[in-house]
MILUMRO-581957 format. One record per residue (C-alpha): residue in three letters; y negated, x, z. Coordinates in nm, 3 decimals, padded with zeros to 5 digits. Example, Ala and Ser with C-alpha at 12.3 -4.5 7.8 and 13.67 -1.06 7.14 Angstrom:
// residues 2
['ALA'; [00.450; 01.230; 00.780]],
['SER'; [00.106; 01.367; 00.714]],
***
This chain:
// residues 83
['UNK'; [-12.579; 08.300; 09.042]],
['UNK'; [-12.607; 08.569; 08.780]],
['UNK'; [-12.856; 08.852; 08.797]],
['UNK'; [-13.205; 08.723; 08.721]],
['UNK'; [-13.272; 09.007; 08.478]],
['UNK'; [-12.961; 08.915; 08.274]],
['UNK'; [-13.080; 08.555; 08.267]],
['UNK'; [-13.423; 08.665; 08.148]],
['UNK'; [-13.288; 08.901; 07.882]],
['UNK'; [-13.040; 08.646; 07.745]],
['UNK'; [-13.298; 08.366; 07.758]],
['UNK'; [-13.550; 08.578; 07.570]],
['UNK'; [-13.292; 08.665; 07.303]],
['UNK'; [-13.203; 08.299; 07.253]],
['UNK'; [-13.567; 08.188; 07.248]],
['UNK'; [-13.653; 08.447; 06.980]],
['UNK'; [-13.346; 08.350; 06.780]],
['UNK'; [-13.435; 07.980; 06.794]],
['UNK'; [-13.807; 08.031; 06.734]],
['UNK'; [-13.894; 07.883; 07.072]],
['UNK'; [-14.109; 07.998; 07.361]],
['UNK'; [-13.823; 07.956; 07.609]],
['UNK'; [-13.474; 07.818; 07.650]],
['UNK'; [-13.408; 07.642; 07.980]],
['UNK'; [-13.136; 07.819; 08.178]],
['UNK'; [-12.905; 07.516; 08.178]],
['UNK'; [-12.977; 07.379; 07.828]],
['UNK'; [-12.654; 07.338; 07.630]],
['UNK'; [-12.739; 07.520; 07.309]],
['UNK'; [-12.443; 07.367; 07.126]],
['UNK'; [-12.533; 07.008; 07.217]],
['UNK'; [-12.897; 07.077; 07.133]],
['UNK'; [-12.799; 07.185; 06.783]],
['UNK'; [-12.956; 07.530; 06.812]],
['UNK'; [-12.645; 07.725; 06.735]],
['UNK'; [-12.367; 07.764; 06.486]],
['UNK'; [-12.069; 07.995; 06.450]],
['UNK'; [-12.283; 08.274; 06.303]],
['UNK'; [-12.523; 08.268; 06.597]],
['UNK'; [-12.230; 08.258; 06.839]],
['UNK'; [-12.103; 08.586; 06.693]],
['UNK'; [-12.454; 08.734; 06.704]],
['UNK'; [-12.475; 08.635; 07.069]],
['UNK'; [-12.141; 08.803; 07.146]],
['UNK'; [-12.260; 09.118; 06.966]],
['UNK'; [-12.590; 09.112; 07.156]],
['UNK'; [-12.416; 09.072; 07.491]],
['UNK'; [-12.175; 09.358; 07.423]],
['UNK'; [-12.445; 09.596; 07.303]],
['UNK'; [-12.719; 09.507; 07.552]],
['UNK'; [-12.504; 09.493; 07.864]],
['UNK'; [-12.232; 09.741; 07.770]],
['UNK'; [-11.947; 09.497; 07.828]],
['UNK'; [-11.646; 09.412; 07.614]],
['UNK'; [-11.609; 09.042; 07.532]],
['UNK'; [-11.234; 08.994; 07.495]],
['UNK'; [-11.053; 08.722; 07.300]],
['UNK'; [-10.989; 08.522; 07.618]],
['UNK'; [-11.365; 08.524; 07.688]],
['UNK'; [-11.443; 08.358; 07.354]],
['UNK'; [-11.442; 08.008; 07.500]],
['UNK'; [-11.734; 07.787; 07.410]],
['UNK'; [-11.797; 07.712; 07.778]],
['UNK'; [-11.885; 08.079; 07.839]],
['UNK'; [-12.167; 08.054; 07.586]],
['UNK'; [-12.311; 07.701; 07.627]],
['UNK'; [-12.612; 07.799; 07.836]],
['UNK'; [-12.817; 08.102; 07.931]],
['UNK'; [-12.676; 08.074; 08.283]],
['UNK'; [-12.315; 08.072; 08.162]],
['UNK'; [-12.365; 08.372; 07.936]],
['UNK'; [-12.529; 08.561; 08.223]],
['UNK'; [-12.238; 08.468; 08.451]],
['UNK'; [-11.993; 08.603; 08.191]],
['UNK'; [-12.191; 08.927; 08.174]],
['UNK'; [-12.183; 08.954; 08.552]],
['UNK'; [-11.804; 08.895; 08.567]],
['UNK'; [-11.740; 09.151; 08.293]],
['UNK'; [-11.967; 09.409; 08.457]],
['UNK'; [-11.793; 09.372; 08.792]],
['UNK'; [-11.449; 09.415; 08.632]],
['UNK'; [-11.567; 09.724; 08.444]],
['UNK'; [-11.704; 09.890; 08.758]],
***
């Protein structure tokens, strides 16, 4: 499981972006209709800036960004590779 602080930070960003109090860790934001291509790019930008990781072209798979937990797992994988 990804770092709890990454989960919290990503969840808070999504909740603010969607005008919600919280986003459940495993809620599929694409199926729920909360996201579009513009938000997806904003999320990638947020992840890169906040966590200091580079999201490469091969990482830009929708499954990496469906849920808070999956985004946090991507951040964790990228951070480990960068270390």
